[in-house]
C-alpha positions as CSV (number, residue, x, y, z in Angstrom):
1,M,111.1,96.5,180.8
2,V,110.1,95.8,177.3
3,A,108.1,92.6,176.9
4,P,109.3,90.0,174.3
5,I,107.7,89.8,171.0
6,S,105.8,86.7,170.4
7,K,106.1,84.6,167.2
8,M,102.5,85.7,166.2
9,E,103.4,89.4,166.6
10,K,106.6,88.8,164.8
11,N,104.8,87.2,161.9
12,Q,102.2,90.0,161.9
13,K,105.0,92.6,161.7
14,I,106.6,90.5,158.6
15,Y,103.2,90.6,156.9
16,C,102.9,94.1,157.1
17,Q,106.5,94.5,155.6
18,V,105.5,92.2,153.0
19,R,102.3,94.1,152.2
20,Q,104.3,97.3,152.1
21,F,106.8,95.9,149.7
22,T,104.2,94.5,147.5
23,V,102.4,97.8,147.1
24,E,105.6,99.8,146.5
25,G,106.9,96.9,144.1
26,V,110.1,95.0,145.2
27,S,112.7,94.9,142.5
28,D,115.6,93.7,144.5
29,V,115.9,89.9,144.8
30,R,117.8,90.3,148.0
31,Q,115.0,92.0,149.8
32,E,112.7,89.1,148.7
33,D,115.1,86.4,149.9
34,H,115.6,88.5,153.1
35,L,111.8,88.2,153.7
36,L,111.6,84.6,153.1
37,A,114.5,83.9,155.4
38,S,112.7,85.8,158.3
39,L,109.8,83.4,158.2
40,T,110.3,80.9,161.0
41,V,106.8,79.8,161.5
42,T,103.3,79.9,159.8
43,E,103.4,78.1,156.6
44,P,100.6,80.0,155.1
45,L,102.5,83.3,155.3
46,R,105.5,81.5,153.7
47,W,103.3,80.2,150.9
48,W,101.7,83.6,150.4
49,L,105.3,85.2,150.0
50,A,106.4,82.4,147.6
51,V,103.3,83.1,145.3
52,W,104.0,86.9,145.4
53,K,107.6,86.1,144.4
54,R,106.7,84.0,141.6
55,K,104.0,86.6,140.2
56,N,106.8,89.3,140.4
57,K,109.2,87.1,138.1
58,E,106.4,86.3,135.7
59,N,105.6,90.1,135.3
60,K,109.3,90.7,134.6
61,M,109.3,87.9,131.9
62,K,106.1,89.4,130.3
63,K,107.8,92.8,130.1
64,L,110.8,91.4,128.4
65,L,108.7,89.5,125.9
66,I,106.5,92.5,125.1
67,T,109.7,94.7,124.5
68,V,111.0,91.8,122.1
69,M,107.7,91.8,120.4
70,G,107.6,95.5,119.9
71,L,111.2,95.4,118.3
72,A,110.0,92.6,115.9
73,I,107.0,94.6,114.9
74,A,109.2,97.7,114.3
75,G,111.4,95.6,112.1
76,V,108.4,94.5,109.9
77,A,107.0,98.1,109.8
78,S,110.4,99.4,108.6
79,A,110.2,97.2,105.4
80,D,106.8,99.1,104.3
81,N,106.4,101.1,101.2
82,M,109.7,101.1,99.0
83,V,108.1,103.8,96.6
84,V,109.1,107.4,97.0
85,N,106.4,110.1,96.4
86,G,103.9,107.3,95.9
87,S,101.1,109.6,96.9
88,F,102.4,112.4,94.5
89,E,102.2,115.0,97.2
90,Q,105.3,116.8,96.3
91,T,105.1,120.2,94.7
92,F,106.4,120.7,91.1
93,S,105.8,122.8,88.2
94,D,105.6,122.2,84.6
95,G,106.7,125.7,83.4
96,V,103.2,126.9,83.1
97,N,101.3,125.7,86.2
98,T,102.2,124.5,89.7
99,V,100.8,121.7,91.7
100,D,101.1,122.3,95.4
101,S,99.4,120.3,98.2
102,A,98.7,123.6,100.1
103,I,96.7,125.2,97.2
104,D,93.2,123.8,96.4
105,G,92.7,123.1,92.8
106,S,96.2,123.6,91.7
107,F,97.5,121.5,88.8
108,A,100.5,120.8,86.4
109,Y,100.8,118.7,83.4
110,G,103.3,117.7,80.6
111,S,102.5,118.7,77.1
112,N,100.9,115.9,75.1
113,G,103.7,114.0,73.4
114,G,106.3,116.1,75.0
115,G,107.8,113.6,77.3
116,A,107.9,115.8,80.4
117,N,109.6,114.5,83.4
118,N,108.3,116.5,86.2
119,I,106.9,114.3,89.1
120,P,109.5,114.2,91.8
121,S,111.1,110.7,92.1
122,W,109.3,109.3,89.0
123,G,110.5,109.1,85.5
124,G,108.6,108.8,82.1
125,D,106.4,110.2,79.4
126,Q,104.3,112.2,81.9
127,N,101.6,113.5,79.6
128,W,98.8,113.6,82.1
129,G,96.9,116.2,84.2
130,F,98.0,116.6,87.8
131,A,95.6,118.1,90.3
132,K,94.7,118.7,93.9
133,N,91.6,117.5,95.4
134,P,88.8,118.4,96.3
135,D,88.4,121.5,94.1
136,G,87.0,120.0,90.9
137,L,90.3,118.4,89.6
138,A,90.5,120.8,86.7
139,N,93.1,119.6,84.2
140,H,94.6,121.0,81.0
141,F,92.2,122.1,78.2
142,G,89.7,123.0,80.9
143,F,88.3,119.6,81.4
144,T,87.2,118.5,84.9
145,S,86.5,115.1,86.4
146,G,84.1,115.8,89.0
147,M,86.1,113.9,91.6
148,T,85.8,115.3,95.2
149,A,88.4,113.5,97.1
150,A,91.9,111.8,96.7
151,S,92.5,108.3,97.6
152,D,95.4,109.1,99.9
153,G,96.3,112.6,100.9
154,N,95.5,115.6,98.7
155,I,97.0,114.9,95.3
156,V,96.3,112.3,92.4
157,Y,97.5,111.8,89.0
158,G,95.4,111.1,85.9
159,A,95.2,111.4,82.1
160,G,92.1,113.5,82.3
161,H,91.3,113.3,78.5
162,T,90.5,110.7,75.9
163,A,93.2,111.9,73.7
164,H,95.9,111.8,76.4
165,Y,98.1,109.1,77.7
166,F,100.6,108.6,80.4
167,G,103.5,106.4,81.3
168,I,105.7,106.8,84.4
169,W,108.1,104.6,86.2
170,Q,110.3,104.4,89.4
171,N,113.3,102.2,90.1
172,V,113.8,100.7,93.6
173,T,116.3,98.3,94.9
174,A,115.4,94.8,95.9
175,N,116.5,94.4,99.6
176,G,116.0,90.6,100.2
177,S,113.4,91.6,103.1
178,G,110.6,89.6,101.0
179,T,112.7,86.4,100.6
180,A,110.6,83.3,101.1
181,D,111.4,79.7,100.2
182,G,114.1,80.8,97.7
183,T,112.1,83.6,96.1
184,L,111.9,87.5,96.4
185,D,108.1,88.2,96.9
186,Y,106.7,91.8,96.5
187,T,103.3,93.2,96.2
188,L,102.5,96.5,94.1
189,S,99.2,98.2,95.1
190,F,97.5,101.4,94.2
191,D,94.2,102.9,93.9
192,A,92.5,103.5,90.5
193,Y,89.7,105.9,89.6
194,Q,87.6,106.1,86.3
195,S,85.7,109.1,85.5
196,S,82.2,108.7,83.8
197,T,82.4,112.4,82.7
198,I,85.3,111.7,80.3
199,A,83.9,109.1,78.1
200,G,85.5,106.3,76.0
201,G,88.9,104.6,75.6
202,A,90.0,104.5,79.4
203,W,92.7,102.0,80.2
204,L,95.5,101.3,82.8
205,V,98.2,98.9,82.9
206,A,100.5,98.0,85.7
207,T,103.9,96.3,85.2
208,I,106.9,95.1,87.5
209,Q,110.3,94.2,86.0
210,M,113.2,93.0,88.1
211,L,116.7,93.5,86.4
212,D,119.7,91.3,87.1
213,G,122.2,93.8,85.8
214,V,123.6,91.6,82.9
215,G,120.6,91.8,80.6
216,G,118.3,89.3,82.2
217,Y,114.9,90.2,83.9
218,M,111.6,88.8,85.3
219,E,108.4,90.6,84.7
220,A,104.8,90.5,85.9
221,S,102.1,92.6,84.2
222,M,98.5,93.4,84.7
223,G,96.4,93.5,81.8
224,A,94.6,96.8,80.8
225,I,91.7,97.6,83.2
226,G,89.1,100.2,82.9
227,T,85.2,100.8,82.5
228,P,85.0,98.7,79.5
229,S,86.8,95.9,81.4
230,G,85.2,95.9,84.8
231,L,86.7,99.1,86.7
232,P,83.6,100.6,88.4
233,A,83.4,104.3,87.4
234,D,83.5,107.5,89.7
235,S,84.9,105.6,92.9
236,W,88.3,104.6,94.0
237,Q,89.1,100.9,93.6
238,P,92.0,99.0,95.0
239,V,94.5,97.3,92.5
240,E,97.0,94.7,93.6
241,L,99.7,92.9,91.7
242,T,101.9,90.4,93.3
243,F,105.6,89.5,91.9
244,S,108.0,86.9,92.8
245,A,111.5,86.5,91.4
246,D,114.4,84.2,92.2
247,A,116.4,85.0,95.3
248,G,119.4,85.7,92.9
249,F,118.0,88.9,92.1
250,D,118.4,90.3,95.6
251,G,120.0,93.7,95.2
252,S,118.8,94.2,91.7
253,Q,116.8,97.0,90.3
254,I,112.9,96.7,90.5
255,Q,111.1,98.9,87.9
256,I,107.4,99.9,88.4
257,F,105.6,101.1,85.2
258,L,102.1,102.7,85.3
259,Q,100.6,103.4,81.8
260,G,97.1,104.6,80.9
261,A,94.8,106.8,79.0
262,G,91.5,108.4,79.0
263,G,89.9,109.6,82.2
264,T,91.9,107.4,84.5
265,Y,93.7,108.6,87.7
266,V,95.9,106.7,90.2
267,D,97.0,107.4,93.7
268,N,98.7,105.9,96.8
269,V,101.1,103.6,95.0
270,D,102.9,101.1,97.2
271,L,105.6,98.4,96.7
272,V,105.9,96.3,99.7
273,A,108.1,93.2,100.5
274,V,106.0,90.2,101.5
275,P,107.0,89.1,105.1
276,E,109.0,85.9,105.0
277,P,107.7,82.8,106.9
278,A,110.7,83.2,109.6
279,T,109.3,86.7,110.6
280,L,105.8,85.5,110.8
281,G,107.0,82.5,112.8
282,L,108.5,84.8,115.2
283,F,105.3,86.3,116.3
284,G,103.8,82.6,116.9
285,L,107.1,81.9,119.0
286,L,106.5,84.9,121.1
287,G,102.9,84.1,121.6
288,G,104.0,80.5,122.7
289,G,106.4,82.0,125.2
290,M,103.5,84.0,126.7
291,L,101.6,80.9,127.3
292,W,104.4,79.1,128.5
293,I,105.1,81.7,131.3
294,R,101.4,81.6,132.2
295,K,101.5,77.9,132.8
296,R,104.9,77.9,134.3
297,F,104.1,80.4,137.1
298,T,100.5,79.9,137.8
299,I,100.0,78.2,141.2
C-alpha cells in the first residue's frame, strides 16, 4: 500500500516544479495560475511564487519597451543625410580623365570656365580638380596638394589651384521631419581642407536656400572662410551651418550651394533635419516608463 503524501512532501514537490519552470521560463499564464492554486500551505512558498510571477511580467514589459525604443531610434536614423553622393564616391569621367574609388590617384575635372556638370547628383560650374586619396591628390596641370587622406571615404573635391574656382549645388525636398515650434530646422555640415602648398586667395562659401515655388525664398549663408580668415591649413576642419524656415515651406525645394577657389577641398557633405522636440520627448517618456516598471514590480 502506498503511503499518503504529507503536506510537506507535497509542497516540496510543488517547489521543485516551480524551480523547473523558472529555469525553463514559463510563458503561459495558465501554468503560473495553476501553480499558485496548488499551494494550500506554507505562505513563504506562496510568496516566493508571487515574486517570481511579478518578475516575469516585469521582464515582458521591459522587452516591449526596448522594442518600442528601437523602432523610435530607427525612425530618427531614417531622417539622416538628405544629400546624395555627399562624399563624392561615385565614379565619373570628364572626357579626358576618370575618377574611380577603386583606383588610387585617379582624378577628373571640368575645364576652367567650361561649366562642366560631371559630378553625379550635383549640378553647377564644376571647375575644380577631383581626385582620390591617398596617392598625392594630383589635379590638372600637375599640381599636387600633399593631402594623404580623405575626410570620409576615398574621394574629395577641391579647386586645387589659385586660378581656379568651383560652384556646385544640389536640390533636395523639405520633408517636415525637422519641424520644431512652427519652423523647419536643418543643419548643413561638411569637412573643409586648405592646402598650404597652394598659396594665396583661398576661400570657401556655403549657402542654403529654401524656395516656396512661387518666387519666395529664405536663405542662410556662411561668409568666406579660408586660411586668411581663420581656417587652419593642412588639416580637415568641420564646418556647420544651421538653417530655419517657416513650416509653410514644407515640401519645398532646398538648394545647397558650395563655392570656393584656390587650394580648398570639401568632403562628407550632410544635410540633416534637426529632431523635433516631440521626438526627443519620446526617449524621455520611454526612460520614465522603465523607471515606473522598476518601481511598480519591485518587492
